[in-house]
C-alpha positions in Angstrom: 17.6 34.8 -20.5 15.1 32.1 -21.7 14.7 31.3 -17.8 14.4 34.9 -16.9 11.5 34.9 -19.4 10.0 31.9 -18.0 10.2 32.8 -14.3 8.2 36.3 -15.1 5.7 34.5 -17.0 5.5 32.1 -13.7 5.4 34.8 -11.3 2.8 36.9 -13.1 0.5 34.0 -12.3 1.0 34.7 -9.0 -1.5 37.5 -9.2 -4.8 37.8 -8.5 -5.9 40.7 -10.2 -9.7 39.5 -9.8 -12.3 41.9 -8.5 -15.0 39.6 -7.9 -14.0 37.8 -4.4 -10.3 39.5 -3.9 -11.2 42.2 -0.7 -7.2 43.2 -1.5 -8.4 45.3 -4.4 -12.5 45.4 -4.0 -13.5 45.5 -0.1 -17.1 45.1 0.1 -19.2 44.7 3.5 -20.2 41.1 3.6 -19.9 37.8 5.7 -16.0 37.9 5.8 -15.6 41.7 6.8 -17.0 44.2 9.4 -17.4 47.9 8.9 -16.0 50.1 11.6 -17.8 53.8 11.8 -17.2 56.8 13.0 -13.5 56.0 14.4 -10.1 57.6 13.4 -7.5 55.6 11.7 -4.6 57.5 14.0 -5.9 56.9 17.6 -7.2 53.3 16.5 -3.3 52.6 15.3 -2.1 54.1 18.5 -4.0 52.1 20.9 -4.2 48.8 19.4 -0.7 48.5 17.6 2.0 51.1 19.3 0.2 51.0 22.9 -0.9 47.1 22.4 -4.3 47.5 23.5 -6.9 45.5 23.3 -10.6 47.1 21.8 -13.8 45.7 22.3 -16.7 46.5 20.0 -19.7 48.4 19.9 -23.2 48.1 18.7 -25.5 50.5 17.3 -27.4 53.0 20.1 -30.7 51.7 21.6 -32.2 54.4 19.9 -31.4 53.2 16.2 -31.6 49.7 17.3 -35.5 50.4 17.4 -35.3 51.8 14.0 -34.2 48.7 12.9 -36.8 45.9 10.5 -37.4 42.9 12.5 -37.6 41.2 8.6 -34.2 42.7 7.5 -31.1 40.5 7.9 -28.7 43.1 6.9 -29.7 45.4 9.8 -30.8 48.5 8.1 -33.1 51.6 8.8 -36.7 52.0 8.3 -37.8 54.5 5.6 -40.6 56.1 7.6 -41.3 59.4 8.7 -40.2 59.3 11.8 -36.5 58.4 10.8 -36.0 62.1 10.7 -36.2 62.6 14.4 -32.8 60.6 14.3 -29.7 62.3 13.3 -27.2 60.8 10.9 -24.8 58.4 13.1 -21.4 60.2 13.4 -23.4 63.5 14.2 -25.6 61.7 17.0 -22.5 60.2 18.5 -20.6 63.8 18.5 -23.6 65.0 20.3 -23.4 62.3 23.0 -19.7 61.4 23.3 -18.0 64.5 21.8 -14.2 63.9 21.0 -13.9 61.3 23.5 -15.3 58.8 21.4 -12.0 58.9 19.1 -9.7 57.6 22.6 -12.1 55.0 24.0 -11.1 51.2 24.1 -14.0 50.6 21.9 -14.8 50.1 18.0 -17.9 51.7 17.0 -20.3 49.6 14.3 -23.3 50.0 12.5 -24.8 46.4 13.6 -27.1 45.4 16.5 -26.1 43.2 19.1 -26.7 39.9 17.8 -25.6 40.6 14.2 -22.4 41.9 15.6 -21.5 38.9 17.6 -22.6 36.3 14.8 -20.4 38.2 12.7 -17.4 38.6 15.0 -17.7 34.8 15.6 -17.9 33.6 11.8 -14.8 36.0 11.3 -12.7 34.4 14.7 -13.9 30.7 13.1 -13.0 31.3 9.9 -9.5 33.2 10.5 -9.0 30.1 13.4 -9.6 27.6 10.6 -7.2 29.4 8.2 -4.6 29.4 11.4 -4.9 25.5 11.5 -5.2 24.2 8.4 -2.1 26.4 6.7 -0.8 28.4 9.2 -1.5 31.5 7.9 -2.7 35.2 9.5 -5.8 36.1 7.1 -7.6 38.2 10.0 -6.6 41.8 9.4 -7.8 45.5 10.8 -8.2 47.9 7.8 -7.1 51.2 8.4 -7.6 53.2 5.1 -9.0 52.7 1.8 -7.8 53.7 -1.9 -11.2 54.9 -3.4 -10.4 54.1 -7.4 -11.7 53.1 -10.9 -10.8 51.0 -13.6 -10.3 52.6 -17.3 -13.1 51.1 -18.8 -15.9 51.6 -16.1 -15.5 54.9 -14.2 -18.8 54.8 -12.9 -18.3 52.3 -10.5 -16.0 52.7 -7.4 -14.0 50.5 -6.0 -12.5 50.5 -2.4 -8.8 48.9 -1.5 -7.5 48.7 1.6 -4.0 51.0 2.5 -2.5 49.5 5.7 -3.2 45.7 7.1 -2.8 45.2 10.6 -2.8 41.5 11.8 -5.2 41.1 14.7 -7.0 38.3 16.1 -10.0 38.6 18.1 -10.3 37.0 21.9 -12.2 36.2 24.5 -12.5 34.3 28.0 -15.4 32.5 27.4 -18.4 32.2 25.2 -20.2 34.7 27.0 -17.7 37.1 26.9 -17.6 39.5 24.4 -15.1 39.7 21.5 -11.5 42.0 21.9 -9.6 42.7 19.1 -5.9 42.6 19.8 -2.5 43.2 17.5 -0.7 39.9 16.9 2.3 41.6 16.7 3.2 40.2 13.3 4.9 42.8 11.0 2.0 44.7 9.6 2.3 46.3 6.2 0.8 48.5 3.0 -1.5 46.5 0.6 0.7 43.9 -1.9 -1.9 43.3 -3.7 -3.1 47.0 -5.1 0.9 47.7 -5.3 1.1 45.0 -7.6 -1.8 46.6 -9.5 -1.0 49.8 -9.8 2.0 49.1 -11.2 1.3 46.4 -14.0 -2.1 48.1 -14.6 -1.2 51.9 -14.1 2.2 52.4 -13.9 2.0 53.8 -10.4 4.2 53.3 -7.6 2.3 52.7 -4.3 4.5 54.1 -1.2 5.9 51.3 1.2 4.8 51.7 4.6 6.7 51.6 6.8 7.6 51.9 11.0 9.4 55.4 10.5 6.4 57.2 9.1 2.9 58.0 10.8 -0.2 57.0 9.3 -1.2 60.1 8.3 2.5 61.2 6.4 1.2 57.6 4.2 -2.1 58.7 3.6 -0.9 61.8 2.6 2.3 60.0 0.4 -0.6 57.8 -1.2 -2.7 60.7 -2.0 0.4 62.9 -4.0 1.1 58.6 -5.9 -2.5 58.8 -7.3 -2.8 62.8 -7.9 -2.9 62.1 -11.4 -6.2 60.0 -11.5 -9.0 62.8 -10.5 -11.4 60.7 -9.4 -9.1 58.7 -6.8 -9.6 59.1 -3.7 -7.6 58.7 0.0 -10.4 57.9 2.9 -8.0 58.1 6.0 -10.6 57.0 8.3 -12.6 54.5 6.5 -12.1 50.9 8.2 -13.0 47.7 7.8 -12.3 44.4 9.7 -11.9 41.2 7.3 -10.3 38.0 6.2 -7.2 39.2 3.2 -4.5 36.4 2.2 -1.1 37.5 0.9 0.1 34.1 0.6 0.9 34.3 -3.2 1.8 38.0 -3.1 4.5 37.5 -1.0 5.6 34.5 -3.0 5.8 37.2 -6.1 7.6 39.7 -4.5 10.3 37.2 -3.2 10.8 36.0 -6.4 11.3 40.3 -7.8 14.7 39.9 -9.3 15.8 43.0 -8.1 15.8 42.2 -4.2 18.4 39.7 -4.9 22.5 40.5 -5.1 23.9 39.3 -8.6 24.5 35.8 -8.7 22.1 34.5 -6.6 18.8 35.6 -8.4 16.3 33.3 -8.9 16.6 32.8 -12.3 20.3 32.6 -11.8 20.1 29.1 -9.6 20.9 26.0 -10.9 17.9 24.3 -9.8 15.7 26.7 -11.5 17.8 26.5 -14.6 16.6 22.5 -14.9 13.4 23.0 -13.6 12.6 25.5 -16.7 15.2 24.5 -19.5 17.9 21.8 -18.7 16.0 19.1 -16.5 17.0 16.5 -14.3 19.0 13.4 -14.3 16.2 10.5 -14.3 17.8 8.6 -11.5 20.4 8.9 -8.4 23.5 6.7 -8.4 23.7 5.2 -5.1 26.6 2.8 -4.1 24.4 -0.6 -2.9 27.0 -0.8 -0.2 25.6 2.1 1.7 22.4 0.5 1.6 23.6 -2.5 3.7 25.4 0.1 6.3 22.4 2.2 8.6 25.0 2.9 10.9 26.9 5.0 8.9 23.6 7.6 9.1 22.4 9.0 11.5 19.0 8.1 11.8 16.6 8.9 14.9 13.8 7.1 13.7 13.0 3.9 12.1 13.7 3.4 8.4 13.7 0.7 5.5 15.5 0.1 2.7 13.5 2.6 0.0 13.7 5.5 3.1 17.7 4.7 3.6 18.1 5.0 -0.5 16.0 8.6 -0.3 18.2 9.7 3.1 21.4 8.7 0.2 19.9 10.6 -2.1 19.7 13.7 -0.2 24.0 13.3 1.2 24.5 13.2 -2.8 23.1 16.6 -3.5 19.9 14.8 -5.0 16.8 16.9 -6.2 13.7 14.3 -5.8 10.4 13.8 -5.3 9.0 11.5 -2.2 5.5 9.9 -3.1 3.3 7.7 -1.1 -0.6 7.1 -0.2 -0.8 8.2 3.9 0.7 5.9 6.2 3.5 5.0 4.0 6.2 6.9 6.7 6.7 10.3 4.2 6.9 12.4 7.6 9.2 9.8 9.4 11.5 9.5 6.0 11.3 13.7 6.2 12.5 13.6 10.0 15.6 11.3 9.6 16.4 13.4 6.4 16.5 16.7 9.1 18.1 14.6 11.5 20.9 13.7 8.9 21.0 16.8 7.5 21.7 18.6 10.8 24.1 15.9 11.9 26.2 17.3 8.4 26.0 20.9 9.5 23.4 22.2 7.0 20.4 23.9 7.4 16.8 22.8 6.4 14.0 24.5 5.0 11.4 22.7 5.7 7.7 24.0 4.4 4.4 22.7 4.0 0.9 24.0 3.0 -1.1 22.6 5.3 -0.5 23.2 9.1 -0.8 19.8 10.1 2.4 18.1 8.0 4.5 20.7 9.9 3.1 19.3 13.0 3.5 15.8 12.4 7.1 16.5 11.7 7.3 18.8 14.3 6.2 16.4 16.7 8.5 13.6 15.9 11.6 16.1 15.8 10.6 16.6 19.2 10.7 12.9 20.1 14.0 12.5 19.7 15.3 15.3 21.4 15.8 17.8 18.1 12.9 20.1 18.6 14.8 22.4 20.7 17.2 22.9 16.9 13.7 23.8 15.1 12.9 27.5 14.4 9.2 27.9 14.2 8.0 30.8 11.5 4.6 30.1 10.9 1.3 31.7 12.2 1.9 32.9 15.9 4.7 31.8 16.4 6.2 33.7 13.7 6.6 37.2 15.6 9.5 38.8 16.5 9.5 38.4 20.4 8.5 34.6 19.7 11.3 34.0 17.6 14.1 35.4 19.7 12.7 33.8 22.4 13.2 30.3 21.0 16.7 31.7 19.7 17.4 31.5 23.4 16.1 28.7 24.9 18.0 27.0 22.1 21.7 28.4 23.0 20.7 27.7 26.5 20.7 24.1 26.1 24.3 24.3 25.3 26.3 21.3 23.6 24.1 17.9 22.8 25.6 15.4 25.0 25.8 11.5 23.2 26.4 8.5 24.5 29.1 6.2 23.4 26.8 3.5 20.8 29.5 1.8 19.9 28.0 -1.6 21.6 24.8 -0.5 19.6 27.0 -0.6 16.8 28.2 -4.2 17.5 24.9 -5.6 18.3 23.4 -4.1 15.1 26.1 -5.7 12.9 25.3 -8.9 14.7 21.7 -9.1 14.3 22.5 -7.9 10.4 24.4 -10.8 9.9 22.1 -13.4 11.4 19.3 -11.9 9.0 21.9 -11.6 5.7 22.1 -15.6 6.7 18.7 -16.2 7.0 17.8 -14.7 3.5 20.7 -16.3 1.6 19.6 -19.6 3.2 15.9 -19.2 1.8 17.4 -18.1 -1.7 19.8 -20.6 -2.1 18.7 -24.0 -4.1 17.7 -26.7 -1.8 20.2 -29.6 -3.1 20.5 -30.3 -6.5 16.9 -29.2 -7.3 17.9 -25.6 -8.2 14.5 -24.5 -6.2 15.3 -22.6 -3.3 13.0 -22.8 -0.3 10.8 -19.7 -1.0 9.5 -21.8 -4.3 9.1 -24.5 -2.6 6.9 -23.4 0.2 4.8 -21.5 -2.3 4.0 -24.6 -4.0 3.1 -26.5 -0.7 0.9 -23.7 0.1 -1.0 -24.4 -3.0 -1.2 -28.3 -2.5 -2.2 -27.8 0.7 -5.0 -25.7 -0.4 -6.2 -28.0 -3.1 -6.2 -31.0 -0.9 -7.4 -29.4 2.6 -8.3 -33.1 3.8 -4.7 -34.6 3.2 -5.7 -37.3 1.0 -2.7 -37.2 -1.0 -0.1 -39.9 0.3 3.4 -38.6 1.4 6.3 -39.6 -0.4 9.6 -40.3 1.1 12.4 -38.0 0.8 14.6 -40.8 -0.1 12.8 -40.8 -3.1 13.5 -37.6 -5.2 16.5 -36.3 -2.7 19.0 -36.5 -5.1 17.0 -35.1 -8.3 18.6 -32.8 -10.3 16.9 -29.8 -11.8 16.2 -31.9 -15.1 14.7 -34.7 -13.2 12.8 -32.4 -11.4 10.8 -31.0 -14.8 10.8 -34.5 -16.2 9.1 -35.7 -13.6 6.2 -32.8 -13.2 5.7 -33.8 -17.1 4.7 -37.0 -16.2 2.7 -35.8 -13.5 1.0 -33.3 -16.1 0.6 -36.7 -18.5 -1.0 -38.5 -16.3 -3.7 -35.9 -14.6 -4.4 -35.1 -18.0 -5.1 -39.1 -18.6 -7.4 -39.1 -15.4 -9.7 -36.2 -16.6 -10.0 -38.5 -19.7 -10.6 -41.9 -18.3 -11.5 -40.9 -14.6 -10.0 -42.6 -11.0 -9.1 -46.0 -12.1 -10.4 -48.0 -8.6 -13.7 -46.4 -9.7 -13.2 -48.0 -13.3 -15.4 -51.1 -14.4 -12.5 -53.0 -15.4 -10.4 -52.2 -12.3 -10.2 -55.6 -10.8 -9.2 -57.4 -14.1 -6.2 -59.3 -14.6 -6.1 -59.2 -17.7 -2.9 -57.7 -20.0 -4.3 -58.5 -23.8 -7.5 -58.3 -25.5 -7.9 -60.0 -29.0 -11.1 -59.3 -31.2 -12.1 -63.0 -30.7 -12.8 -62.2 -27.2 -14.1 -58.8 -27.3 -16.6 -60.6 -30.0 -17.5 -62.6 -27.0 -17.2 -60.3 -24.1 -20.0 -58.6 -26.2 -22.0 -61.5 -26.6 -21.9 -62.2 -22.8 -22.4 -58.4 -21.9 -25.4 -58.3 -24.2 -27.0 -61.5 -21.7 -26.1 -60.0 -18.8 -27.4 -56.6 -19.6 -30.8 -58.5 -20.6 -30.3 -60.4 -17.3 -29.7 -57.3 -15.2 -33.0 -55.9 -16.5 -34.9 -58.7 -15.6 -33.6 -58.7 -12.2 -34.4 -55.3 -12.1 -37.8 -55.7 -12.5 -38.3 -58.7 -10.2 -36.4 -56.9 -7.4 -38.5 -53.5 -8.2 -41.4 -55.8 -7.6 -40.8 -57.9 -4.9 -39.7 -54.7 -3.0 -42.9 -53.2 -3.3 -44.9 -56.2 -2.3 -42.4 -56.4 1.0 -43.3 -52.3 1.2 -39.3 -52.0 1.2 -37.3 -49.3 -0.4 -36.2 -50.0 -4.1 -32.8 -51.2 -4.3 -30.6 -48.3 -6.2 -27.9 -50.8 -7.3 -26.8 -54.4 -7.7 -25.3 -54.7 -3.9 -28.9 -53.4 -2.7 -30.7 -56.4 -4.3 -28.7 -59.0 -1.5 -30.3 -57.9 1.5 -33.8 -57.5 -0.5 -33.3 -61.2 -1.3 -32.3 -62.4 2.1 -35.4 -60.4 3.7 -37.7 -62.4 1.3 -36.2 -65.6 1.9 -36.8 -64.8 5.9 -40.3 -63.8 5.5 -41.1 -67.3 3.3 -39.9 -69.5 6.2 -41.8 -67.7 9.5 -44.6 -69.8 10.0 -48.4 -69.2 9.3 -49.8 -66.9 12.4 -53.2 -66.6 10.7 -55.4 -66.7 13.9 -53.7 -67.7 16.3 -53.6 -64.9 19.6 -50.3 -63.8 19.8 -50.9 -61.9 22.6 -51.2 -65.2 24.8 -48.8 -65.0 28.0 -47.9 -68.5 27.0 -45.4 -67.6 24.4 -43.6 -65.8 26.7 -44.0 -68.5 29.7 -43.7 -71.2 27.7 -41.0 -70.2 25.4 -37.8 -72.4 25.7 -40.9 -75.3 25.2 -42.4 -73.8 21.9 -38.7 -73.5 20.9 -37.8 -76.7 21.4 -41.2 -77.9 19.7 -40.6 -76.0 16.9 -36.9 -77.4 15.9 -38.3 -80.9 16.6 
């Protein structure tokens, strides 16, 4: 009983009883509707539905177009004295065309041509968009309206359509005019209005069926509302607009009175778990089944997580598959559908967006399962299209499949090779307890820290027989060494790196300190002299002790150079008599 009440509350939430933007209950002329004037509902129904005749649209007569204010976007008339010259539009059309206007192939409107084309284009565009995105028909021709009032506001009249004919706007090219055509889908009465009258006014709106004429249906509606004195039925009020009944169809489907005993929605185990008992936290899947995908009827590639979802479906589990775009959800659904079909099951695939249906259907077509699919959305849900689709599937006969034993054998061999590789890289290397993946990761980290390969390469024989304990001890020693190096620096760069002394007594320390003071004083003096000498010679100042020796050598060489003052060094004799001059110099 608790489930019944919860399901009924959830069912009532599907009802949209608001009047602000609900044309099923409060139809108003606007951007999502087009009023048809001076027409007979019965004649329109006969031509459009019974004879399947395409109907065009007529704008205002030219005489009335001249009376439209140029600045008025709604296409209304001037309020001037000249208006008295033109009779009301229906009287004018009766005088001009007579009764023949009700049997022609055109629907009369009250708009000038430019605004009529704009209104039809907008209706067609929005209807086409809804069909492409959600796969639902929302364009209907409303025949007959109920004028009703709310008990709390009797001064304001509302208009609700009574019969809704699913239609589509067509044209051969952008230059051609739009025509209205019946889609062939099932038509019926206003489900939203029926729910409104039943829940708030305790009135039962008659259900329209093909067995009665629309005139008889309008009479039946008039009888049903006879207790409401201010309510009226307008049989020949007609409007073309966008109407959506998706949620109300769900509301009707969940009505327990339409289901046989034992199969009512509240009696289904799935609904009971949803509202009361809850679901199991996990699904028990045999791990061995994951290793044998050849036992499944896979038509698309699948990884382990996708195979797990297929196995969960086979076990009868209720599950949710989540993931961002591009993670293979539609591919998994395709495999689930194929597996269910192979098990002799029927599958109902429902999606909010048309694109989701098309993706899965395309994948099924690629795997030659498309003919097993019966599409029940948009224009493909008409009786004629459904029967044609069923006939095409039956004509295919029994599916022909090739022998796949060789494929299974090759799959087994490939699996064995891959399993061997996986086990090898996960196995410990010798006695170290470290596998290949861990050692490779450590090597990559070392290479990242030492891109120039300055670290020495140790022979593998050093640690070939190390156990895990020896390896950990070596790591500790290396860690201590690194810590010590961070304190004292690189040994080769230390001041005493070349010392061979192994002990250092206090007396030696005192002697060393004294020597270091003398050395420091000497170095300071040497530094000053070197700077003075470099300035005199106009050479670069030495930066360290090693730079002093070249400076001293340069100064010594300059000291031995002979005095060349007042000597013409550009005399050519210096070149021609070079050898004699050198001999004389040496002598």
